Steps between C-alpha positions, in 0.01 A plus 500: 500500500337631184391288208699532181333720237303311241589564138216470255618378163243478226452163340532546124178464309453237233506776238825636636656155507392429143639832382831424670522163324395662174774762531760226550383295202408764243681799362341844532356502148339160543350607832350810341361299208349244737332768712374680191354174370325435832361854504363438150336176614331678790383781272359249248310328780359833616388589148338158455313543829383847392390363161293223664338755731419733208345210306289408803374856545430535127312170499287609795427834333396337174283239671329772707404684177341190346 
C-alpha cells in the first residue's frame, strides 16, 4: 500500500495577509495612495540617512584639515 501524495500548500506571508485585508477594506485608489505614501516615507528615511552620512564625512574631512 502506497502513502497518499503530500500536497504542499504555502502558508501566506504576513505581507500577503495584510494586503488581502487591505484590498477588502480599501478601494483601489486608496490602496495606491497608501502605498505611494509609504514609498515616500521610505525614500525620506533614505535621504535623511544619506544626509547624516554626508555630514559625518564632511566633518571628518574638515577636522583632518585643521
